[in-house]
C-alpha positions as CSV (number, residue, x, y, z in Angstrom):
1,X,-161.2,16.8,-146.8
2,X,-162.8,17.6,-143.5
3,X,-166.1,18.0,-142.5
4,X,-167.4,19.8,-139.0
5,X,-168.5,16.8,-137.2
6,X,-171.9,15.8,-136.7
7,X,-173.9,13.4,-135.3
8,X,-176.2,12.0,-137.9
9,X,-178.0,8.4,-137.5
10,X,-178.3,7.2,-140.7
11,X,-181.1,4.3,-141.8
12,X,-180.9,1.3,-143.9
13,X,-181.5,1.4,-147.5
14,X,-185.2,0.9,-149.3
15,X,-186.2,0.5,-153.0
16,X,-188.4,3.0,-153.1
17,X,-190.9,3.0,-156.5
18,X,-192.5,6.1,-157.7
19,X,-194.6,7.5,-160.2
20,X,-191.6,9.0,-161.3
21,X,-189.9,5.4,-161.3
22,X,-187.7,3.8,-158.9
23,X,-185.9,4.7,-156.4
24,X,-183.5,3.7,-153.3
25,X,-184.2,6.0,-150.0
26,X,-182.2,7.0,-146.9
27,X,-183.0,9.2,-144.2
28,X,-180.6,11.0,-142.3
29,X,-181.2,12.0,-139.0
30,X,-179.2,15.0,-138.0
31,X,-178.5,15.3,-134.1
32,X,-179.3,17.0,-131.9
33,X,-181.9,19.0,-134.0
34,X,-183.9,16.1,-134.8
35,X,-184.6,17.1,-138.5
36,X,-184.6,13.9,-141.0
37,X,-183.3,14.4,-144.5
38,X,-183.7,12.1,-147.1
39,X,-181.7,10.9,-150.0
40,X,-183.7,9.2,-153.1
41,X,-181.6,7.8,-155.5
42,X,-181.4,5.7,-158.9
43,X,-179.6,2.4,-157.9
44,X,-176.7,3.4,-160.0
45,X,-176.4,6.9,-158.8
46,X,-173.0,6.0,-157.5
47,X,-171.5,3.9,-160.2
48,X,-171.3,7.2,-162.3
49,X,-168.7,9.1,-163.0
50,X,-170.2,12.3,-162.3
51,X,-174.1,12.4,-160.7
52,X,-177.2,14.4,-161.5
53,X,-177.7,16.0,-158.3
54,X,-181.1,18.3,-157.1
55,X,-180.2,19.4,-153.7
56,X,-184.0,20.5,-152.4
57,X,-185.2,22.2,-149.2
58,X,-189.2,21.0,-148.1
59,X,-191.8,23.2,-149.4
60,X,-195.5,21.4,-148.3
61,X,-197.7,23.8,-149.7
62,X,-195.6,22.9,-152.7
63,X,-194.3,19.8,-152.7
64,X,-197.5,18.1,-151.3
65,X,-200.5,20.3,-151.9
66,X,-199.4,21.6,-154.9
67,X,-200.0,25.4,-154.2
68,X,-199.3,28.1,-157.0
69,X,-197.4,30.1,-154.5
70,X,-193.9,28.9,-155.3
71,X,-192.5,26.7,-158.0
72,X,-191.2,24.2,-155.8
73,X,-193.4,21.5,-156.2
74,X,-192.8,21.6,-160.2
75,X,-188.9,21.7,-159.3
76,X,-189.4,18.8,-157.4
77,X,-191.6,16.9,-159.6
78,X,-189.0,17.6,-162.8
79,X,-185.9,16.3,-160.8
80,X,-187.2,13.5,-159.7
81,X,-188.7,12.8,-163.3
82,X,-185.2,13.1,-164.9
83,X,-182.6,11.8,-161.9
84,X,-185.0,8.6,-162.7
85,X,-184.4,8.9,-166.5
86,X,-180.3,10.0,-166.5
87,X,-179.9,8.4,-162.6
88,X,-178.3,10.5,-160.2
89,X,-179.9,11.8,-156.7
90,X,-182.5,13.7,-155.1
91,X,-181.2,15.0,-151.4
92,X,-184.4,16.1,-149.8
93,X,-183.6,18.8,-146.7
94,X,-186.3,20.3,-144.4
95,X,-185.3,23.1,-143.8
96,X,-188.7,24.3,-144.6
97,X,-189.7,28.0,-145.6
98,X,-186.3,28.7,-146.9
99,X,-184.9,27.5,-143.2
100,X,-187.7,29.5,-140.7
101,X,-190.3,26.6,-140.8
102,X,-193.8,26.8,-141.0
103,X,-195.9,28.5,-139.0
104,X,-193.6,31.1,-139.6
105,X,-193.8,30.7,-143.5
106,X,-197.3,30.7,-142.9
107,X,-197.3,33.7,-141.4
108,X,-194.8,35.2,-144.3
109,X,-197.9,34.2,-146.8
110,X,-200.5,36.5,-144.3
111,X,-197.9,39.4,-144.7
112,X,-197.8,38.1,-148.6
113,X,-201.7,38.5,-148.8
114,X,-201.2,42.0,-147.2
115,X,-198.8,43.5,-150.0
116,X,-195.1,42.5,-148.9
117,X,-193.5,40.5,-150.8
118,X,-190.9,37.1,-149.9
119,X,-188.2,38.7,-148.7
120,X,-189.7,41.7,-147.1
121,X,-192.1,39.8,-145.4
122,X,-189.2,37.0,-144.0
123,X,-187.5,40.7,-142.4
124,X,-190.7,42.2,-140.8
125,X,-190.7,38.1,-138.9
126,X,-187.4,38.9,-137.8
127,X,-185.9,36.6,-140.0
128,X,-183.0,36.7,-142.9
129,X,-183.8,36.4,-146.5
130,X,-183.1,33.0,-146.6
131,X,-181.9,30.9,-143.0
132,X,-180.7,27.3,-144.9
133,X,-177.9,25.8,-145.2
134,X,-176.6,22.9,-147.3
135,X,-174.3,21.4,-144.9
136,X,-177.0,17.9,-145.1
137,X,-176.2,18.0,-148.0
138,X,-172.6,18.3,-148.4
139,X,-172.6,15.1,-145.9
140,X,-174.9,13.0,-147.6
141,X,-172.4,13.1,-150.4
142,X,-169.8,12.6,-148.5
143,X,-170.6,9.4,-147.1
144,X,-171.9,8.1,-151.3
145,X,-167.9,9.1,-152.0
146,X,-169.5,11.6,-154.5
147,X,-166.7,14.6,-155.0
148,X,-167.8,16.0,-158.0
149,X,-171.2,16.4,-159.4
150,X,-174.0,18.0,-162.3
151,X,-176.0,20.6,-159.8
152,X,-179.7,20.9,-161.2
153,X,-180.4,24.6,-159.5
154,X,-181.2,27.8,-160.7
155,X,-179.5,28.9,-156.9
156,X,-176.0,30.4,-156.9
157,X,-175.8,30.3,-153.3
158,X,-176.3,26.2,-153.4
159,X,-172.9,26.0,-155.3
160,X,-171.1,28.1,-153.5
161,X,-171.9,26.9,-150.3
162,X,-171.6,23.0,-150.8
163,X,-167.8,23.1,-149.6
164,X,-166.5,19.3,-150.2
165,X,-168.5,18.4,-153.6
166,X,-167.0,20.3,-156.5
167,X,-170.1,21.1,-159.5
168,X,-169.0,20.6,-162.4
169,X,-171.7,22.2,-164.2
170,X,-175.1,24.2,-163.6
171,X,-178.2,22.7,-165.3
172,X,-181.2,25.1,-165.1
173,X,-184.2,23.6,-163.5
174,X,-187.0,26.6,-165.2
175,X,-190.4,25.2,-164.2
176,X,-194.0,26.5,-162.9
177,X,-194.3,29.6,-162.9
178,X,-197.4,30.9,-163.1
179,X,-200.2,34.1,-162.5
180,X,-199.5,33.8,-158.6
181,X,-196.0,33.4,-158.3
182,X,-194.5,35.3,-161.5
183,X,-194.0,38.4,-158.8
184,X,-192.2,35.5,-156.4
185,X,-190.3,34.1,-159.5
186,X,-189.3,38.1,-160.2
187,X,-187.9,39.0,-156.7
188,X,-186.1,35.5,-156.5
189,X,-184.3,37.0,-159.7
190,X,-183.8,39.9,-159.7
191,X,-183.1,40.5,-155.1
192,X,-181.9,36.9,-154.6
193,X,-180.2,36.7,-157.6
194,X,-181.8,32.8,-159.2
195,X,-180.1,32.1,-163.1
196,X,-184.3,32.3,-164.0
């Protein structure tokens, strides 16, 4: 299996005790972009025949501040709880706002406050519906010698764009619906094909 050559600086492995359970963590710095991605995993994860994997794109507002405009923070918390319990890895990719960055994401929020939906606001700002890619997820899984996974996702794009990793099974991660994000989740299902 061949990869596009990337220059990636890889950190040492460190312990990461959390409220969800005990993990190890490593950082992967993608050059020259200087994007720093993370792998958060249970100690036994690479001994598992087919590990449970969550590929999670950064969402500062949801993951850190508990925003109710999305389901991202709830998905991350669910994944960390589940992976702490059964073993596996969370790959945390630094591609905020479906890849448009934090400033543009907040500008998109402003457009949503004024009536546009999540896709329309991205288009209004000159972006595709989803600007993310998952090459670094493939790179990280390859680094750990993982070729087959169970993927914790509702997003079929994650399955179809993994080039060097076989998704044996998909597990749903349906959490976090509320009055503030019900339209957002509906758009993800009807217009983006998410399996909700």
